N, CA, C and O atoms as a MOPAC input file, in Angstrom:
PM7 MOZYME 1SCF
protein

 N     97.99500 1   119.84000 1    98.77200 1
 C     99.01400 1   120.54900 1    98.00000 1
 C     98.71600 1   120.34500 1    96.49800 1
 O     98.45900 1   119.24400 1    96.01000 1
 N     98.77200 1   121.47400 1    95.82800 1
 C     98.56500 1   121.26700 1    94.35400 1
 C     99.81200 1   120.82800 1    93.65100 1
 O    100.86200 1   120.77700 1    94.29000 1
 N     99.77600 1   120.51400 1    92.40800 1
 C    100.94500 1   119.94700 1    91.64200 1
 C    101.58400 1   120.99400 1    90.73100 1
 O    102.04500 1   120.63200 1    89.64800 1
 N    101.63300 1   122.20600 1    91.09200 1
 C    102.13700 1   123.24000 1    90.13400 1
 C    103.65100 1   123.43900 1    90.27700 1
 O    104.28200 1   123.97600 1    89.36700 1
 N    104.23800 1   123.02200 1    91.39000 1
 C    105.68900 1   123.21700 1    91.61100 1
 C    106.46800 1   121.88200 1    91.48100 1
 O    106.20700 1   120.97300 1    92.26900 1
 N    107.32200 1   121.73800 1    90.61300 1
 C    108.10900 1   120.52400 1    90.30800 1
 C    108.81900 1   120.04400 1    91.62400 1
 O    108.89300 1   118.84600 1    91.89800 1
 N    109.32000 1   120.99200 1    92.39900 1
 C    110.07500 1   120.57900 1    93.61800 1
 C    109.24800 1   119.92100 1    94.68400 1
 O    109.81800 1   119.31200 1    95.58900 1
 N    107.93800 1   120.00700 1    94.63200 1
 C    107.02300 1   119.38400 1    95.50000 1
 C    106.65900 1   117.84400 1    95.13200 1
 O    106.06900 1   117.08900 1    95.90600 1
 N    107.07300 1   117.52000 1    93.91400 1
 C    106.69400 1   116.16500 1    93.43900 1
 C    107.92400 1   115.27700 1    93.39300 1
 O    108.97100 1   115.66000 1    92.87100 1
 N    107.78000 1   114.10600 1    93.93800 1
 C    108.83100 1   113.15400 1    93.98500 1
 C    108.43000 1   111.73400 1    93.41300 1
 O    107.27100 1   111.32700 1    93.48500 1
 N    109.39100 1   111.05000 1    92.87600 1
 C    109.10100 1   109.69700 1    92.43200 1
 C    108.59800 1   108.94800 1    93.60600 1
 O    109.08200 1   109.07000 1    94.73200 1
 N    107.57400 1   108.13900 1    93.29400 1
 C    107.00800 1   107.22400 1    94.39500 1
 C    105.85200 1   107.89400 1    95.20700 1
 O    105.28600 1   107.26000 1    96.09900 1
 N    105.52600 1   109.09700 1    94.91400 1
 C    104.37200 1   109.76500 1    95.57200 1
 C    103.11600 1   109.32300 1    95.01800 1
 O    103.01500 1   108.99900 1    93.83400 1
 N    102.08600 1   109.29600 1    95.89600 1
 C    100.73000 1   109.04600 1    95.48600 1
 C    100.16200 1   110.35800 1    95.14200 1
 O    100.20600 1   111.30600 1    95.92500 1
 N     99.57700 1   110.42300 1    93.85800 1
 C     99.00600 1   111.79100 1    93.38700 1
 C     97.71600 1   111.56500 1    92.66100 1
 O     97.39300 1   110.42500 1    92.32700 1
 N     96.98900 1   112.57100 1    92.41300 1
 C     95.85300 1   112.62300 1    91.52500 1
 C     96.17600 1   113.42500 1    90.33800 1
 O     96.60700 1   114.57300 1    90.44300 1
 N     95.96700 1   112.81700 1    89.16200 1
 C     96.32700 1   113.56700 1    87.89900 1
 C     95.07700 1   113.69900 1    87.03800 1
 O     94.11400 1   112.94500 1    87.18500 1
 N     95.11700 1   114.65900 1    86.15100 1
 C     94.06400 1   114.68700 1    85.13800 1
 C     94.64100 1   114.30400 1    83.76600 1
 O     95.56700 1   114.94200 1    83.26500 1
 N     94.07400 1   113.25300 1    83.17800 1
 C     94.58500 1   112.80400 1    81.90100 1
 C     94.13200 1   113.77000 1    80.84300 1
 O     93.13700 1   114.47600 1    81.01200 1
 N     94.86300 1   113.80000 1    79.75400 1
 C     94.45000 1   114.70400 1    78.59900 1
 C     92.99900 1   114.52300 1    78.15400 1
 O     92.29400 1   115.49800 1    77.89400 1
 N     92.58000 1   113.31800 1    78.07400 1
 C     91.17700 1   113.00900 1    77.60000 1
 C     90.13200 1   113.47700 1    78.68100 1
 O     88.95400 1   113.67100 1    78.37900 1
 N     90.58600 1   113.63400 1    79.86000 1
 C     89.67700 1   114.08300 1    81.05300 1
 C     89.71100 1   115.53200 1    81.37800 1
 O     89.10200 1   115.97500 1    82.35200 1
 N     90.46900 1   116.34000 1    80.51500 1
 C     90.60900 1   117.75000 1    80.94300 1
 C     89.34700 1   118.45000 1    80.91300 1
 O     89.13800 1   119.33000 1    81.74900 1
 N     88.41200 1   118.13400 1    79.97300 1
 C     87.13000 1   118.80800 1    79.93500 1
 C     86.21300 1   118.46500 1    81.22600 1
 O     85.54600 1   119.33300 1    81.78900 1
 N     86.24500 1   117.20700 1    81.60800 1
 C     85.31900 1   116.74700 1    82.70300 1
 C     86.03900 1   117.08300 1    84.07300 1
 O     85.34900 1   117.36000 1    85.05400 1
 N     87.41200 1   117.06100 1    84.14600 1
 C     88.07300 1   117.19400 1    85.35500 1
 C     88.28200 1   115.95800 1    86.11400 1
 O     88.76600 1   115.98900 1    87.24600 1
 N     87.91400 1   114.80400 1    85.49600 1
 C     88.01200 1   113.46300 1    86.21300 1
 C     89.43300 1   113.26700 1    86.61000 1
 O     90.33600 1   113.53600 1    85.81700 1
 N     89.67200 1   112.80000 1    87.83000 1
 C     90.98700 1   112.56500 1    88.29500 1
 C     91.35000 1   111.10700 1    88.33400 1
 O     90.49100 1   110.24700 1    88.52600 1
 N     92.64800 1   110.82000 1    88.14800 1
 C     93.14200 1   109.41800 1    88.09500 1
 C     94.19800 1   109.36000 1    89.20400 1
 O     95.12200 1   110.17300 1    89.18000 1
 N     94.10700 1   108.42600 1    90.18900 1
 C     95.04700 1   108.30800 1    91.25400 1
 C     96.12700 1   107.30500 1    90.80500 1
 O     95.84300 1   106.35200 1    90.08000 1
 N     97.33100 1   107.53500 1    91.23900 1
 C     98.44700 1   106.64100 1    90.99700 1
 C     99.72200 1   107.07900 1    91.59700 1
 O     99.78000 1   108.10500 1    92.27400 1
 N    100.76100 1   106.31700 1    91.36500 1
 C    102.14000 1   106.56400 1    91.93300 1
 C    103.00000 1   107.08700 1    90.81000 1
 O    102.99300 1   106.54100 1    89.70600 1
 N    103.74800 1   108.15100 1    91.08700 1
 C    104.64300 1   108.80400 1    90.15300 1
 C    105.78400 1   107.91300 1    89.78100 1
 O    106.50900 1   107.44000 1    90.65700 1
 N    105.96800 1   107.66900 1    88.51200 1
 C    107.14100 1   106.95800 1    88.00200 1
 C    108.17300 1   107.87900 1    87.39800 1
 O    109.37000 1   107.71100 1    87.63100 1
 N    107.72100 1   108.86000 1    86.61800 1
 C    108.62800 1   109.83500 1    86.01900 1
 C    108.03700 1   111.20300 1    86.08000 1
 O    106.81900 1   111.33300 1    85.95700 1
 N    108.81500 1   112.23000 1    86.26200 1
 C    108.41000 1   113.60500 1    86.10500 1
 C    108.81000 1   114.10200 1    84.75100 1
 O    109.99800 1   114.09600 1    84.42900 1
 N    107.87800 1   114.53300 1    83.94500 1
 C    108.03100 1   114.77400 1    82.56400 1
 C    108.31300 1   116.30600 1    82.30300 1
 O    109.02800 1   116.64200 1    81.35900 1
 N    107.74000 1   117.22900 1    83.15700 1
 C    107.88800 1   118.59400 1    82.91100 1
 C    109.23400 1   119.00000 1    83.47600 1
 O    109.61300 1   118.65300 1    84.59500 1
 N    109.97300 1   119.79400 1    82.59900 1
 C    111.30100 1   120.23300 1    82.99500 1
 C    111.35100 1   121.54200 1    83.75100 1
 O    112.26400 1   121.78300 1    84.54000 1
 N    110.34400 1   122.40200 1    83.50100 1
 C    110.34100 1   123.74900 1    84.20500 1
 C    110.00400 1   123.56600 1    85.61800 1
 O    109.34400 1   122.60100 1    86.00500 1
 N    110.48100 1   124.54500 1    86.44700 1
 C    110.19500 1   124.41100 1    87.93100 1
 C    108.77700 1   124.67900 1    88.33800 1
 O    108.35900 1   124.22300 1    89.40300 1
 N    108.02400 1   125.38600 1    87.55900 1
 C    106.64700 1   125.67800 1    87.79500 1
 C    105.81800 1   125.53100 1    86.50300 1
 O    106.27800 1   125.84600 1    85.40600 1
 N    104.55700 1   125.03200 1    86.68100 1
 C    103.64200 1   125.02000 1    85.51800 1
 C    102.26300 1   125.28500 1    86.02600 1
 O    101.76100 1   124.55100 1    86.87700 1
 N    101.62700 1   126.33700 1    85.51600 1
 C    100.32200 1   126.78300 1    86.09300 1
 C     99.22600 1   125.73400 1    85.97200 1
 O     98.29500 1   125.81500 1    86.77400 1
 N     99.22200 1   124.78400 1    85.09000 1
 C     98.21400 1   123.74900 1    84.91300 1
 C     98.54700 1   122.44000 1    85.64700 1
 O     97.72700 1   121.52300 1    85.69500 1
 N     99.75700 1   122.36500 1    86.21700 1
 C    100.25200 1   121.20900 1    86.83600 1
 C    101.39200 1   120.60200 1    86.23500 1
 O    101.51700 1   120.68600 1    85.01300 1
 N    102.31800 1   119.94600 1    86.98400 1
 C    103.46700 1   119.28000 1    86.46500 1
 C    103.00100 1   117.96100 1    85.81900 1
 O    102.17700 1   117.22100 1    86.35700 1
 N    103.58700 1   117.71600 1    84.62400 1
 C    103.18800 1   116.49600 1    83.89000 1
 C    104.08700 1   115.37900 1    84.37500 1
 O    105.30700 1   115.51300 1    84.45900 1
 N    103.40700 1   114.22400 1    84.70400 1
 C    104.14900 1   113.05300 1    85.19800 1
 C    103.56100 1   111.84500 1    84.43300 1
 O    102.50500 1   111.89300 1    83.80200 1
 N    104.38500 1   110.71300 1    84.56000 1
 C    103.95600 1   109.34900 1    84.15400 1
 C    103.76000 1   108.52600 1    85.37600 1
 O    104.67000 1   108.41700 1    86.19800 1
 N    102.65300 1   107.96600 1    85.52400 1
 C    102.32800 1   107.01200 1    86.64200 1
 C    102.94900 1   105.66600 1    86.35500 1
 O    103.30400 1   105.35000 1    85.21900 1
 N    103.07300 1   104.88300 1    87.40300 1
 C    103.61700 1   103.38500 1    87.28600 1
 C    102.71800 1   102.61400 1    86.34900 1
 O    103.13500 1   101.58400 1    85.82000 1
 N    101.45900 1   103.08700 1    86.11700 1
 C    100.53500 1   102.32400 1    85.15100 1
 C    100.95300 1   102.68800 1    83.66500 1
 O    100.54900 1   101.99400 1    82.73200 1
 N    101.74900 1   103.76200 1    83.46800 1
 C    101.99300 1   104.20600 1    82.18500 1
 C    101.11700 1   105.44700 1    81.76500 1
 O    101.38400 1   106.05600 1    80.72900 1
 N    100.15300 1   105.78600 1    82.51200 1
 C     99.24400 1   106.94300 1    82.21400 1
 C    100.00800 1   108.23100 1    82.40400 1
 O    100.82200 1   108.32800 1    83.32200 1
 N     99.77100 1   109.22500 1    81.56500 1
 C    100.36700 1   110.46800 1    81.65100 1
 C     99.37900 1   111.53200 1    81.83900 1
 O     98.35300 1   111.57200 1    81.16100 1
 N     99.67000 1   112.42700 1    82.77400 1
 C     98.76100 1   113.57400 1    83.03000 1
 C     99.41100 1   114.72000 1    83.86900 1
 O    100.59700 1   114.67900 1    84.19700 1
 N     98.61500 1   115.69400 1    84.18100 1
 C     99.09300 1   116.78400 1    85.00200 1
 C     98.64000 1   116.57200 1    86.53100 1
 O     97.49600 1   116.23800 1    86.83900 1
 N     99.62600 1   116.79500 1    87.40700 1
 C     99.25500 1   116.64800 1    88.83700 1
 C     98.31900 1   117.65300 1    89.32100 1
 O     98.60300 1   118.83900 1    89.15300 1
 N     97.20600 1   117.31000 1    89.91700 1
 C     96.22300 1   118.21000 1    90.49500 1
 C     96.34900 1   118.25200 1    92.03700 1
 O     96.16300 1   119.29100 1    92.67100 1
 N     96.67900 1   117.04800 1    92.61600 1
 C     96.75800 1   116.87900 1    94.02300 1
 C     97.90100 1   115.97500 1    94.38900 1
 O     98.11700 1   114.95100 1    93.74200 1
 N     98.64700 1   116.34000 1    95.42900 1
 C     99.63000 1   115.35200 1    95.97700 1
 C     99.04900 1   114.77700 1    97.21900 1
 O     98.83900 1   115.47500 1    98.21100 1
 N     98.77800 1   113.44400 1    97.16300 1
 C     98.15600 1   112.78200 1    98.26900 1
 C     99.03900 1   112.20000 1    99.35300 1
 O     98.64300 1   112.13900 1   100.51700 1
 N    100.15700 1   111.80000 1    99.00100 1
 C    101.10600 1   111.09800 1   100.00000 1
 C    102.48100 1   111.31000 1    99.58900 1
 O    102.83600 1   111.24500 1    98.41300 1
 N    103.30500 1   111.58000 1   100.62700 1
 C    104.73900 1   111.71300 1   100.44700 1
 C    105.46100 1   110.39700 1   100.59900 1
 O    105.14600 1   109.66300 1   101.53500 1
 N    106.38200 1   110.05100 1    99.77000 1
 C    107.00500 1   108.72300 1    99.75300 1
 C    107.79400 1   108.47000 1   101.09400 1
 O    108.02900 1   107.32500 1   101.47900 1
 N    108.18100 1   109.56500 1   101.76900 1
 C    108.95800 1   109.45300 1   103.04700 1
 C    108.02300 1   109.11800 1   104.23600 1
 O    108.47500 1   108.65600 1   105.28400 1
 N    106.75400 1   109.35500 1   104.04700 1
 C    105.82000 1   109.10600 1   105.22200 1
 C    105.65400 1   107.61900 1   105.49100 1
 O    104.93000 1   107.23500 1   106.40900 1

């Protein structure tokens, strides 16, 4: 699942994000969602989140649902 819809992303999910400095290369960073920063319901480049590590980026893949 891609990360373009805010309703698909939940606190505690394992996701892959692209950090601002990695946008050109497309390198992904894996982590757990701490905060959802994008307010709009949909964003074509991915919903912006903060990981538990403090890193901020746009969700490219949702890897795991916290309810699983």
